[in-house]
BALOBA-1460 file (C-alpha; in Angstrom, 3 decimals):
// residues 131
<rec num="1" residu="m" x="-6.132" y="-6.174" z="0.033"/>
<rec num="2" residu="k" x="-7.616" y="-6.829" z="3.464"/>
<rec num="3" residu="r" x="-6.613" y="-10.017" z="5.204"/>
<rec num="4" residu="s" x="-10.133" y="-11.494" z="5.307"/>
<rec num="5" residu="s" x="-10.685" y="-10.863" z="1.595"/>
<rec num="6" residu="k" x="-7.310" y="-12.436" z="0.798"/>
<rec num="7" residu="v" x="-8.294" y="-15.546" z="2.784"/>
<rec num="8" residu="v" x="-11.581" y="-15.837" z="0.892"/>
<rec num="9" residu="a" x="-9.927" y="-15.203" z="-2.483"/>
<rec num="10" residu="a" x="-7.203" y="-17.792" z="-1.868"/>
<rec num="11" residu="l" x="-9.720" y="-20.391" z="-0.721"/>
<rec num="12" residu="a" x="-12.005" y="-19.711" z="-3.684"/>
<rec num="13" residu="l" x="-9.117" y="-20.007" z="-6.141"/>
<rec num="14" residu="s" x="-7.993" y="-23.295" z="-4.673"/>
<rec num="15" residu="l" x="-11.455" y="-24.842" z="-4.462"/>
<rec num="16" residu="l" x="-13.032" y="-23.496" z="-7.646"/>
<rec num="17" residu="v" x="-10.182" y="-23.122" z="-10.126"/>
<rec num="18" residu="f" x="-7.422" y="-25.668" z="-9.493"/>
<rec num="19" residu="p" x="-5.778" y="-27.117" z="-6.386"/>
<rec num="20" residu="g" x="-2.729" y="-25.052" z="-5.522"/>
<rec num="21" residu="s" x="-3.800" y="-21.873" z="-7.324"/>
<rec num="22" residu="g" x="-4.730" y="-20.180" z="-4.055"/>
<rec num="23" residu="h" x="-1.217" y="-20.814" z="-2.771"/>
<rec num="24" residu="l" x="0.117" y="-18.534" z="-5.513"/>
<rec num="25" residu="l" x="-2.002" y="-15.669" z="-4.169"/>
<rec num="26" residu="v" x="-0.715" y="-16.271" z="-0.644"/>
<rec num="27" residu="g" x="2.881" y="-16.280" z="-1.893"/>
<rec num="28" residu="r" x="3.702" y="-19.970" z="-1.375"/>
<rec num="29" residu="t" x="4.548" y="-20.782" z="-4.986"/>
<rec num="30" residu="m" x="6.396" y="-24.079" z="-4.542"/>
<rec num="31" residu="r" x="3.730" y="-25.453" z="-2.228"/>
<rec num="32" residu="g" x="1.036" y="-24.533" z="-4.752"/>
<rec num="33" residu="l" x="2.963" y="-26.101" z="-7.606"/>
<rec num="34" residu="s" x="3.365" y="-29.280" z="-5.545"/>
<rec num="35" residu="w" x="-0.392" y="-29.559" z="-4.962"/>
<rec num="36" residu="g" x="-1.049" y="-28.846" z="-8.639"/>
<rec num="37" residu="a" x="1.526" y="-31.405" z="-9.791"/>
<rec num="38" residu="l" x="0.095" y="-34.096" z="-7.510"/>
<rec num="39" residu="f" x="-3.407" y="-33.429" z="-8.802"/>
<rec num="40" residu="g" x="-2.176" y="-33.355" z="-12.407"/>
<rec num="41" residu="l" x="-0.306" y="-36.657" z="-12.086"/>
<rec num="42" residu="m" x="-3.335" y="-38.375" z="-10.596"/>
<rec num="43" residu="t" x="-5.531" y="-36.974" z="-13.385"/>
<rec num="44" residu="m" x="-3.114" y="-38.209" z="-16.048"/>
<rec num="45" residu="a" x="-3.048" y="-41.679" z="-14.464"/>
<rec num="46" residu="m" x="-6.828" y="-41.758" z="-14.516"/>
<rec num="47" residu="m" x="-6.903" y="-40.690" z="-18.169"/>
<rec num="48" residu="a" x="-4.317" y="-43.347" z="-19.086"/>
<rec num="49" residu="i" x="-6.444" y="-46.095" z="-17.525"/>
<rec num="50" residu="v" x="-9.585" y="-44.881" z="-19.287"/>
<rec num="51" residu="g" x="-7.705" y="-44.576" z="-22.583"/>
<rec num="52" residu="a" x="-6.278" y="-48.097" z="-22.307"/>
<rec num="53" residu="n" x="-9.733" y="-49.631" z="-21.773"/>
<rec num="54" residu="l" x="-11.687" y="-47.442" z="-24.158"/>
<rec num="55" residu="s" x="-11.055" y="-49.566" z="-27.252"/>
<rec num="56" residu="k" x="-12.164" y="-52.762" z="-25.453"/>
<rec num="57" residu="v" x="-15.349" y="-51.103" z="-24.268"/>
<rec num="58" residu="m" x="-16.137" y="-49.673" z="-27.701"/>
<rec num="59" residu="d" x="-15.492" y="-53.039" z="-29.409"/>
<rec num="60" residu="g" x="-17.816" y="-54.741" z="-26.940"/>
<rec num="61" residu="m" x="-20.530" y="-52.171" z="-27.518"/>
<rec num="62" residu="m" x="-20.306" y="-52.616" z="-31.286"/>
<rec num="63" residu="s" x="-20.562" y="-56.419" z="-31.133"/>
<rec num="64" residu="p" x="-23.963" y="-57.976" z="-31.982"/>
<rec num="65" residu="t" x="-24.431" y="-59.209" z="-28.420"/>
<rec num="66" residu="g" x="-23.575" y="-55.838" z="-26.874"/>
<rec num="67" residu="d" x="-21.466" y="-57.366" z="-24.125"/>
<rec num="68" residu="v" x="-19.115" y="-54.857" z="-22.553"/>
<rec num="69" residu="p" x="-16.120" y="-56.466" z="-20.891"/>
<rec num="70" residu="i" x="-15.748" y="-54.931" z="-17.455"/>
<rec num="71" residu="d" x="-12.490" y="-55.420" z="-15.632"/>
<rec num="72" residu="t" x="-13.365" y="-54.989" z="-11.960"/>
<rec num="73" residu="h" x="-9.757" y="-54.293" z="-11.051"/>
<rec num="74" residu="q" x="-9.711" y="-51.308" z="-13.438"/>
<rec num="75" residu="v" x="-13.064" y="-50.062" z="-12.125"/>
<rec num="76" residu="f" x="-11.830" y="-50.168" z="-8.525"/>
<rec num="77" residu="l" x="-8.602" y="-48.445" z="-9.555"/>
<rec num="78" residu="l" x="-10.567" y="-45.662" z="-11.264"/>
<rec num="79" residu="a" x="-12.805" y="-45.278" z="-8.215"/>
<rec num="80" residu="a" x="-9.775" y="-45.049" z="-5.921"/>
<rec num="81" residu="l" x="-8.128" y="-42.465" z="-8.162"/>
<rec num="82" residu="g" x="-11.359" y="-40.459" z="-8.291"/>
<rec num="83" residu="l" x="-11.609" y="-40.488" z="-4.518"/>
<rec num="84" residu="g" x="-7.920" y="-39.571" z="-4.295"/>
<rec num="85" residu="l" x="-8.490" y="-36.587" z="-6.600"/>
<rec num="86" residu="f" x="-11.291" y="-35.367" z="-4.343"/>
<rec num="87" residu="v" x="-9.125" y="-35.796" z="-1.234"/>
<rec num="88" residu="v" x="-6.170" y="-33.943" z="-2.805"/>
<rec num="89" residu="w" x="-8.459" y="-31.085" z="-3.876"/>
<rec num="90" residu="a" x="-9.980" y="-30.828" z="-0.383"/>
<rec num="91" residu="l" x="-6.604" y="-31.008" z="1.368"/>
<rec num="92" residu="a" x="-5.192" y="-28.303" z="-0.898"/>
<rec num="93" residu="g" x="-8.169" y="-26.108" z="0.018"/>
<rec num="94" residu="l" x="-7.665" y="-26.710" z="3.730"/>
<rec num="95" residu="d" x="-3.937" y="-26.057" z="3.383"/>
<rec num="96" residu="v" x="-4.445" y="-22.704" z="1.657"/>
<rec num="97" residu="l" x="-7.060" y="-21.753" z="4.250"/>
<rec num="98" residu="w" x="-4.591" y="-22.536" z="7.023"/>
<rec num="99" residu="l" x="-1.801" y="-20.610" z="5.280"/>
<rec num="100" residu="a" x="-3.959" y="-17.599" z="4.461"/>
<rec num="101" residu="r" x="-5.231" y="-17.295" z="8.029"/>
<rec num="102" residu="r" x="-1.620" y="-17.271" z="9.276"/>
<rec num="103" residu="l" x="-0.784" y="-14.221" z="7.137"/>
<rec num="104" residu="p" x="0.422" y="-11.220" z="9.115"/>
<rec num="105" residu="p" x="-2.155" y="-8.455" z="9.482"/>
<rec num="106" residu="p" x="-1.807" y="-5.589" z="7.019"/>
<rec num="107" residu="e" x="0.121" y="-2.560" z="8.180"/>
<rec num="108" residu="t" x="-2.125" y="0.277" z="9.303"/>
<rec num="109" residu="a" x="0.492" y="2.757" z="10.540"/>
<rec num="110" residu="e" x="-0.423" y="5.575" z="8.172"/>
<rec num="111" residu="i" x="-4.126" y="4.897" z="7.815"/>
<rec num="112" residu="g" x="-6.478" y="6.848" z="10.084"/>
<rec num="113" residu="v" x="-5.882" y="7.504" z="13.753"/>
<rec num="114" residu="t" x="-3.620" y="5.142" z="15.636"/>
<rec num="115" residu="p" x="-5.291" y="3.720" z="18.753"/>
<rec num="116" residu="g" x="-4.183" y="5.430" z="21.944"/>
<rec num="117" residu="g" x="-2.560" y="8.310" z="20.100"/>
<rec num="118" residu="p" x="-3.419" y="11.955" z="20.698"/>
<rec num="119" residu="i" x="-6.168" y="13.540" z="18.671"/>
<rec num="120" residu="v" x="-4.987" y="16.900" z="17.378"/>
<rec num="121" residu="p" x="-7.570" y="19.272" z="15.913"/>
<rec num="122" residu="a" x="-6.931" y="20.717" z="12.505"/>
<rec num="123" residu="a" x="-5.637" y="24.254" z="12.198"/>
<rec num="124" residu="p" x="-8.310" y="26.884" z="11.441"/>
<rec num="125" residu="p" x="-8.458" y="28.038" z="7.836"/>
<rec num="126" residu="e" x="-6.661" y="31.247" z="6.974"/>
<rec num="127" residu="q" x="-8.764" y="34.354" z="6.496"/>
<rec num="128" residu="p" x="-8.310" y="36.212" z="3.214"/>
<rec num="129" residu="h" x="-6.794" y="39.686" z="3.604"/>
<rec num="130" residu="a" x="-8.999" y="42.598" z="2.825"/>
<rec num="131" residu="l" x="-7.660" y="45.288" z="0.475"/>
Protein backbone atom coordinates (compact mmCIF):
# COMPACT_ATOMS: atom_id res chain seq x y z
CA UNK A 1 0.00 0.00 0.00
CA UNK A 2 1.39 3.40 -0.94
CA UNK A 3 2.21 5.78 1.87
CA UNK A 4 -0.31 8.45 0.83
CA UNK A 5 -3.14 5.91 0.58
CA UNK A 6 -2.22 4.50 4.00
CA UNK A 7 -2.38 8.02 5.49
CA UNK A 8 -5.83 8.60 3.99
CA UNK A 9 -7.09 5.15 5.04
CA UNK A 10 -5.86 5.57 8.62
CA UNK A 11 -7.39 9.03 8.90
CA UNK A 12 -10.70 7.86 7.44
CA UNK A 13 -10.86 4.90 9.82
CA UNK A 14 -10.20 7.09 12.83
CA UNK A 15 -12.63 9.84 11.86
CA UNK A 16 -15.45 7.79 10.35
CA UNK A 17 -15.43 4.48 12.20
CA UNK A 18 -14.15 4.87 15.76
CA UNK A 19 -11.38 6.88 17.41
CA UNK A 20 -8.24 4.78 17.55
CA UNK A 21 -9.14 2.40 14.72
CA UNK A 22 -6.76 4.14 12.33
CA UNK A 23 -3.93 3.54 14.78
CA UNK A 24 -4.37 -0.20 14.26
CA UNK A 25 -3.72 0.23 10.54
CA UNK A 26 -0.58 2.24 11.24
CA UNK A 27 0.67 -0.43 13.65
CA UNK A 28 0.32 1.50 16.93
CA UNK A 29 -2.07 -0.90 18.64
CA UNK A 30 -1.73 0.23 22.26
CA UNK A 31 -2.09 3.88 21.32
CA UNK A 32 -5.24 3.08 19.35
CA UNK A 33 -6.69 1.04 22.19
CA UNK A 34 -5.99 3.93 24.57
CA UNK A 35 -7.91 6.39 22.39
CA UNK A 36 -10.75 3.89 22.01
CA UNK A 37 -10.89 3.19 25.75
CA UNK A 38 -10.98 6.90 26.59
CA UNK A 39 -13.80 7.47 24.13
CA UNK A 40 -15.66 4.40 25.39
CA UNK A 41 -15.40 5.44 29.04
CA UNK A 42 -16.69 8.92 28.27
CA UNK A 43 -19.58 7.43 26.28
CA UNK A 44 -20.48 5.08 29.13
CA UNK A 45 -20.43 7.98 31.61
CA UNK A 46 -22.76 9.93 29.35
CA UNK A 47 -25.12 6.95 29.05
CA UNK A 48 -25.11 6.45 32.84
CA UNK A 49 -26.16 10.07 33.41
CA UNK A 50 -28.93 9.85 30.82
CA UNK A 51 -30.10 6.52 32.25
CA UNK A 52 -30.20 7.88 35.81
CA UNK A 53 -32.39 10.84 34.79
CA UNK A 54 -34.58 9.06 32.26
CA UNK A 55 -37.16 7.83 34.78
CA UNK A 56 -37.57 11.33 36.29
CA UNK A 57 -38.07 12.85 32.86
CA UNK A 58 -40.57 10.19 31.81
CA UNK A 59 -42.54 10.54 35.07
CA UNK A 60 -42.70 14.30 34.57
CA UNK A 61 -43.90 13.91 31.01
CA UNK A 62 -46.66 11.53 32.08
CA UNK A 63 -47.95 13.82 34.84
CA UNK A 64 -51.13 15.84 34.08
CA UNK A 65 -49.22 19.12 34.19
CA UNK A 66 -46.46 17.89 31.87
CA UNK A 67 -43.70 19.47 33.92
CA UNK A 68 -40.32 17.95 33.18
CA UNK A 69 -37.84 18.40 36.01
CA UNK A 70 -34.60 19.67 34.51
CA UNK A 71 -31.48 19.48 36.61
CA UNK A 72 -29.19 22.14 35.17
CA UNK A 73 -26.13 20.52 36.70
CA UNK A 74 -26.86 17.29 34.80
CA UNK A 75 -27.50 19.21 31.57
CA UNK A 76 -24.17 21.04 31.85
CA UNK A 77 -22.42 17.76 32.66
CA UNK A 78 -23.93 16.12 29.57
CA UNK A 79 -22.92 19.09 27.42
CA UNK A 80 -19.35 18.95 28.75
CA UNK A 81 -19.15 15.21 28.11
CA UNK A 82 -20.52 15.69 24.59
CA UNK A 83 -17.93 18.35 23.87
CA UNK A 84 -15.25 16.12 25.40
CA UNK A 85 -16.29 13.26 23.10
CA UNK A 86 -15.92 15.53 20.08
CA UNK A 87 -12.49 16.73 21.26
CA UNK A 88 -11.25 13.17 21.89
CA UNK A 89 -12.47 12.08 18.44
CA UNK A 90 -10.75 15.04 16.76
CA UNK A 91 -7.51 14.58 18.70
CA UNK A 92 -7.42 10.88 17.83
CA UNK A 93 -7.81 11.83 14.16
CA UNK A 94 -5.00 14.37 14.36
CA UNK A 95 -2.80 11.88 16.20
CA UNK A 96 -3.26 9.17 13.56
CA UNK A 97 -2.62 11.72 10.82
CA UNK A 98 0.62 12.73 12.51
CA UNK A 99 1.66 9.10 13.01
CA UNK A 100 0.76 8.03 9.48
CA UNK A 101 2.70 10.89 7.91
CA UNK A 102 5.78 9.86 9.91
CA UNK A 103 5.73 6.36 8.40
CA UNK A 104 8.89 5.43 6.51
CA UNK A 105 8.52 5.50 2.74
CA UNK A 106 7.88 2.13 1.12
CA UNK A 107 10.88 0.27 -0.22
CA UNK A 108 11.29 0.64 -3.97
CA UNK A 109 14.58 -1.22 -4.47
CA UNK A 110 13.23 -3.86 -6.84
CA UNK A 111 10.53 -1.83 -8.54
CA UNK A 112 11.42 -0.17 -11.85
CA UNK A 113 14.66 1.61 -12.56
CA UNK A 114 16.61 2.99 -9.64
CA UNK A 115 17.41 6.69 -10.05
CA UNK A 116 20.97 7.33 -11.19
CA UNK A 117 21.55 3.71 -12.13
CA UNK A 118 22.67 2.57 -15.57
CA UNK A 119 20.07 1.77 -18.17
CA UNK A 120 20.94 -1.52 -19.84
CA UNK A 121 19.11 -2.46 -23.03
CA UNK A 122 17.49 -5.84 -23.23
CA UNK A 123 19.21 -8.62 -25.12
CA UNK A 124 17.92 -9.18 -28.68
CA UNK A 125 15.58 -12.13 -29.10
CA UNK A 126 17.09 -15.37 -30.34
CA UNK A 127 16.51 -16.29 -33.96
CA UNK A 128 15.00 -19.72 -34.61
CA UNK A 129 17.34 -22.12 -36.42
CA UNK A 130 16.41 -23.08 -39.91
CA UNK A 131 16.39 -26.79 -40.80
